[in-house]
Backbone bond lengths (Angstrom), bond angles and torsions (degrees), N, CA, C in turn:
res aa  C-N    CA-C-N  psi(-1)  N-CA   C-N-CA  omega(-1)  CA-C   N-CA-C  phi
1 X - - - 1.454 - - 1.529 110.71 -
2 X 1.307 117.06 -46.87 1.468 120.38 -178.52 1.526 110.71 -62.04
3 X 1.342 117.38 -41.45 1.468 120.58 179.40 1.516 110.57 -60.06
4 X 1.337 116.77 -44.76 1.463 121.03 179.88 1.522 110.08 -62.32
5 X 1.314 117.70 -42.53 1.458 121.55 -179.82 1.527 110.26 -62.58
6 X 1.317 116.98 -45.20 1.456 120.52 179.17 1.517 110.00 -62.61
7 X 1.319 117.27 -42.55 1.458 121.59 178.84 1.523 111.14 -60.69
8 X 1.309 117.29 -43.95 1.461 121.56 179.57 1.526 110.56 -64.47
9 X 1.324 116.88 -45.67 1.461 119.42 -179.56 1.520 111.18 -64.83
10 X 1.323 117.71 -36.23 1.459 119.75 176.97 1.520 111.05 -65.22
11 X 1.326 116.80 -38.91 1.457 118.51 178.62 1.530 111.10 -68.33
12 X 1.326 118.03 -35.46 1.464 120.22 174.38 1.520 110.10 -62.22
13 X 1.333 116.74 -43.69 1.450 120.66 -178.22 1.524 110.63 -63.44
14 X 1.326 116.70 -40.45 1.456 118.66 -178.01 1.532 111.61 -71.17
15 X 1.323 118.14 -29.64 1.455 120.98 -179.39 1.528 111.37 -86.24
16 X 1.310 116.97 -43.19 1.456 120.92 -172.31 1.527 113.91 -105.44
17 X 1.317 119.58 0.10 1.448 120.91 -170.95 1.526 107.81 79.87
18 X 1.290 117.10 -143.77 1.460 119.73 178.38 1.522 110.07 -63.13
19 X 1.311 116.00 139.25 1.465 119.07 -177.47 1.513 112.36 -76.06
20 X 1.315 117.00 -37.33 1.455 119.34 -178.34 1.511 113.72 70.43
21 X 1.325 116.93 9.37 1.461 119.83 177.25 1.518 108.17 -102.50
22 X 1.328 116.70 152.42 1.464 120.11 -175.84 1.531 112.86 -59.77
23 X 1.310 115.02 147.98 1.457 121.23 175.09 1.530 108.20 -65.40
24 X 1.303 117.10 145.48 1.466 123.30 -178.72 1.526 112.76 61.91
25 X 1.324 116.99 25.96 1.460 120.28 -178.17 1.524 111.33 -63.35
26 X 1.320 117.71 -28.60 1.467 119.35 179.86 1.520 110.66 -62.81
27 X 1.330 117.39 -35.08 1.469 120.39 176.01 1.526 110.68 -63.70
28 X 1.332 115.97 -41.27 1.470 120.54 178.31 1.522 111.34 -64.65
29 X 1.333 116.30 -43.84 1.461 120.46 179.36 1.532 110.66 -60.74
30 X 1.340 115.43 -44.34 1.460 120.33 179.64 1.534 110.60 -62.48
31 X 1.316 116.79 -46.10 1.465 121.04 -179.22 1.532 111.38 -61.13
32 X 1.310 116.46 -42.82 1.466 120.07 -179.60 1.523 111.35 -65.11
33 X 1.331 117.76 -46.84 1.469 119.30 -177.94 1.521 110.90 -65.01
34 X 1.312 117.98 -38.98 1.464 121.13 -178.36 1.523 111.05 -70.40
35 X 1.323 116.81 -43.69 1.464 120.57 -173.93 1.524 114.95 -87.91
36 X 1.353 116.63 -29.51 1.467 118.37 -171.20 1.516 114.85 -126.50
37 X 1.318 118.68 -13.97 1.459 121.24 176.42 1.520 114.53 93.27
38 X 1.316 113.68 178.86 1.464 120.84 -172.56 1.535 112.64 -67.61
39 X 1.319 118.75 -36.63 1.468 119.77 179.46 1.522 111.65 -60.42
40 X 1.332 116.22 -42.58 1.467 120.45 178.90 1.516 111.13 -67.53
41 X 1.324 116.64 -37.17 1.463 120.31 178.87 1.527 110.41 -65.04
42 X 1.312 116.95 -44.87 1.472 121.52 178.06 1.531 110.07 -61.56
43 X 1.315 116.98 -43.23 1.473 121.12 179.13 1.540 110.26 -61.65
44 X 1.316 117.14 -41.63 1.466 121.33 177.68 1.532 110.51 -60.48
45 X 1.314 116.57 -48.78 1.470 121.00 -178.46 1.521 111.19 -63.63
46 X 1.316 117.68 -38.70 1.467 121.50 -179.09 1.525 112.37 -64.75
47 X 1.308 118.49 -13.44 1.456 122.12 177.81 1.520 113.80 -78.03
48 X 1.328 117.60 -4.38 1.464 122.23 -178.45 1.522 110.53 -99.36
49 X 1.323 115.62 168.18 1.468 122.08 175.85 1.532 109.75 -68.78
50 X 1.353 117.48 155.66 1.466 121.04 -175.50 1.527 116.35 -49.73
51 X 1.342 120.80 -49.83 1.471 118.35 -178.68 1.539 111.83 -63.12
52 X 1.314 116.14 -35.83 1.460 120.72 178.46 1.525 110.70 -67.50
53 X 1.318 116.73 -36.81 1.477 119.75 -179.53 1.521 111.21 -60.72
54 X 1.321 116.96 -43.10 1.471 119.34 178.31 1.527 110.99 -59.07
55 X 1.310 116.35 -44.19 1.458 121.08 179.26 1.521 110.60 -64.32
56 X 1.313 116.29 -43.05 1.472 120.27 -177.84 1.525 112.01 -68.27
57 X 1.324 117.63 -37.76 1.463 119.12 176.77 1.530 110.19 -63.10
58 X 1.310 117.34 -42.34 1.464 120.66 178.50 1.528 110.42 -63.33
59 X 1.318 116.16 -46.52 1.460 120.22 179.61 1.524 111.37 -63.92
60 X 1.328 116.87 -40.93 1.471 120.33 178.98 1.526 110.82 -61.72
61 X 1.312 116.26 -41.31 1.463 119.01 178.40 1.526 110.48 -62.49
62 X 1.316 116.91 -43.28 1.465 120.83 178.52 1.532 110.86 -62.82
63 X 1.323 116.67 -44.95 1.468 120.61 179.23 1.521 110.52 -59.67
64 X 1.326 116.38 -43.06 1.467 120.39 -177.38 1.524 111.86 -70.05
65 X 1.305 117.68 -39.03 1.463 121.30 -176.88 1.527 111.07 -72.69
66 X 1.326 117.63 -37.49 1.456 121.00 -174.38 1.516 113.82 -99.10
67 X 1.327 118.44 11.39 1.461 122.29 177.61 1.520 109.24 -118.37
68 X 1.315 114.90 159.22 1.462 120.63 177.15 1.538 108.05 -127.46
69 X 1.331 116.71 138.98 1.455 121.28 174.28 1.522 108.42 -155.95
70 X 1.302 114.46 160.23 1.457 119.66 178.92 1.520 109.31 -67.71
71 X 1.321 116.50 132.06 1.452 120.83 -179.85 1.516 113.56 89.49
72 X 1.317 117.55 2.68 1.466 121.09 179.17 1.521 109.44 -62.08
73 X 1.330 116.24 138.66 1.456 118.75 179.63 1.533 110.63 -148.28
74 X 1.299 113.71 158.15 1.456 121.09 -177.61 1.530 111.93 -66.95
75 X 1.315 117.58 -30.55 1.473 120.63 -179.22 1.531 111.54 -58.90
76 X 1.333 117.40 -39.78 1.464 120.27 178.78 1.525 111.08 -65.58
77 X 1.324 116.22 -42.55 1.476 120.05 179.13 1.522 110.12 -62.60
78 X 1.318 116.51 -42.31 1.466 121.21 -179.89 1.528 110.16 -65.71
79 X 1.328 117.94 -43.62 1.465 120.98 -179.17 1.530 111.59 -60.79
80 X 1.330 116.75 -45.01 1.466 120.43 -179.74 1.530 109.97 -68.89
81 X 1.316 117.09 -40.64 1.475 120.44 178.94 1.526 110.76 -63.59
82 X 1.324 117.06 -43.44 1.469 120.05 178.78 1.525 111.59 -64.21
83 X 1.328 117.14 -39.36 1.468 120.07 177.45 1.526 110.02 -63.46
84 X 1.326 117.08 -39.03 1.464 121.00 177.42 1.517 111.72 -65.39
85 X 1.315 116.87 -39.83 1.469 120.81 178.10 1.522 109.99 -65.11
86 X 1.321 116.90 -44.60 1.468 120.47 178.25 1.523 111.06 -60.98
87 X 1.333 116.58 -40.46 1.457 120.84 177.59 1.525 110.69 -61.71
88 X 1.325 117.07 -46.67 1.463 120.90 -179.74 1.523 111.43 -63.24
89 X 1.328 116.81 -42.03 1.469 120.52 179.55 1.530 110.41 -65.43
90 X 1.319 116.56 -41.53 1.447 120.02 178.74 1.519 112.80 -63.94
91 X 1.315 116.22 -41.39 1.453 119.56 178.33 1.530 110.82 -68.62
92 X 1.334 116.40 -35.62 1.461 120.23 177.67 1.520 111.69 -64.38
93 X 1.323 116.56 -43.28 1.482 120.18 178.66 1.514 110.99 -65.20
94 X 1.355 116.20 -39.11 1.461 119.88 -178.32 1.528 112.14 -67.28
95 X 1.320 116.71 -30.25 1.463 119.08 -176.86 1.521 113.53 -93.78
96 X 1.321 117.38 -13.27 1.466 117.88 -174.57 1.435 112.44 -130.24
């Protein structure tokens, strides 16, 4: 899990420059989804600046897909993915 997280963050850094997201954020994303669900995770991500939100939605999706926990369900993955898509579409409309 840690290797995948580092790999993802490195790819964000190479594409976007500095990520500007907190260190060990994948641990926070995992803790939020496991303990509080997708609504809380989306609320957490929405507290960041727009470029960071795109990165966090992508990372959250990766964390959710490649992790296992009791109570894990597809609805949470879909909710977070849809929120990320809406964020990307909104940012695309705003810039173009």
